[in-house]
N, C-alpha and C positions, 0 to 999 in steps of 0.2 A: 046307433049308427056305428058302423065298423070303419075304423080308420085304415087307410091303405098303408102297408109296410114300406118303409123306405130302404132302398138298397144302398149299402156303403160302397164307395168307389174302391176298387182293388188297389189303386196307387196309395190311397190314404192308409190302408191296412199295411201295405209293404213298408211305407215310411215309418209308421208307428213301431213295427217290429224292429226295423233297423235302428231306431233311436233307443229302444229298450236294450237291444244287444250291445250297442256301442256304449251305453251307460254302464252296463254290467261289466264289460271288459275294462273300462276305465276304473271302476271301483275296485275290481280285482287287482289291477296293476298298482294302484295307490296303497292298498292294504297289504301288498306283498303276497297275495295268493297266486299271482301270475308270475312265473319264473322270468327273469331278465335274460335276454340273449343279445350279445353284440358281437358281430363277426369281426369287427375291426379290433376288438380288445385283445385278441390272440396275437395280433401283429405288433401292437404298440406297447403292451405291457410286458416288461422284461421279467424273466423268472426271478424269484426271490434271491437266488444265489448270485445273479449277475450284476445287480446294481444296488444303489442305496435303498434302504427300507423306506417305504412311503408310509406316512402316518395315516392310520385309518380314522383316527379321532382328532378333533382340533386340540384336545388337551395334550396329545402326544407332541404336537408342534411347539407348544408353549412351555412344556416342562411342568413340574409340580407347581401348583398354585399355592401362595402363602396362606397359612391358616390364620384365622382371626386371632389377634393378640400376639402374633409372632412378628419379629422384626425382619424386614426384607434383607437379603444378603446383597451386599454391594458388589457389583461386577467390576468397578474401577479400583485398582490397587491404591491404598492410601499413600499420601505423600504430597509435598508441596507442588503446586501447578507451576511449571516453568513458563514464563512469558516468552514469546518469540522475540528474537533480537531483530530490531529494525536497523538495517544497514545505514540508513541516512538520517537517523534520529539521534538527538542528544540534548544536553542541558547546557545553557550558557553559564560558564563558571567565572568569567571576567570580562569587563569592558573597560578599556582605558583610552584616553585621548593622547595621541602621539603627534608630535610635529615632524612632518616629513620634509627634510631639507630639499629645496629645489636644486636644479642642476644649473651650473654656470655655463655660459656659452661664449662664443667669440665676441658677441656684442659688448658684454661687460668688460672683457679683457681689453678690447680695442678702445672703448670709450675711456676706461680708467687709465690706460697707457697714454692716451692723448692728453688727458687732463693732467696726469702726473708729469708728463714730459714738458708741458707748457709751464707748470709751476716750478719744476726743477730748473728750467732754462732761465727763470727770473733770479735764481740764486747764484751768487758768485760771479767770477769773471775768468776768462782765459780757459785753461785746461780744467779748472774746477767747475766752470760752467758746463762743459761737456759731460763731466762726471755727474754733476747734479741733474742734468737732463736725463741721462741714462738711468740713474737711480730713481728719479721721479717717474719715468716711464715704466720701469719694472714694478715699483711699489704701487703705482696707480693701476697697472694691469691686474695685480693681485687683489687690490682693494675693490676694483670694479667687478672682478669675478665673484668675490664674497658678497658684495652688495646685491648682485644679480641672483645668487643662490638664496639669500634671505628674502628677496622680493618675490621669488617664485615658490617659496616654501608653502606648504599646505598642512592643515590639520586633518588627521584621519583617525577613525575609531578602529582600534584593534579589538575584535571580539573573539574570545576563546570559548570553544564549544567542546565539551567532553562527550564523545559519542557513546552510544549504548554498548558497543563492542569493545570499549576501552581506549580507542584511539582518541587523539586530541587534534582539533583543527583550529587555526588562527585565521580569521577572515578580516579583511580590511575594507572599510567603506568610508566615503567622505561624509555622507549624510548622517545626521544624528540617528542612531538606531532606534527602531520602534520597540525594541525588546529590552528586558532588564535581566540582571543576574538571577538565575534560578528558573527562567522561562524555558519551557520545553519547545524545541524547534526542530526543523528538518533542514539539512544542508543539501541543496539540489543545484548542481552545476556551479558550485562556488558561491551561491547566494542563500541567504537565510529565508526560510518560509515558516509561517506559523504551523504548529502541530495540529 
């Protein structure tokens, strides 16, 4: 029995030929058999004499690679590394407790003068009594002023900080400092901060 022959659709034949041609052109382009042509390259690529030379190979960008067994050449010049100077940084060089004398006011003078005047009035008689009253008032006023100064005196801590740039600061604070001599600190707006 003879089998009938089948006819191939012409669209399948055209598609097969197109795939074969497309594959052949792609293989030719990848292997370098097909010349490259770019219309934009004439406008964007400067002539060799007008601009810097563009490296054609990645090795040209990096320069010569070190050979095995050779020591790399240092690009940084040798020498000590200079630390940057911190404008508000320093080291505590001294802490001392200082008694700051208070200020006398009118209250001490008046109270002392009254007490001194009353005590001076008790001494002597006649003109001597008046003199003793005045001397008692003056002496009492001075004594009252000194007593008030001592009563309002406070103890403060003077902290000396040698700054990184060579300057020296003396800061005062009433509270016991949380730092010790040799601690590294920052001086910000007149106050000590940990580094």
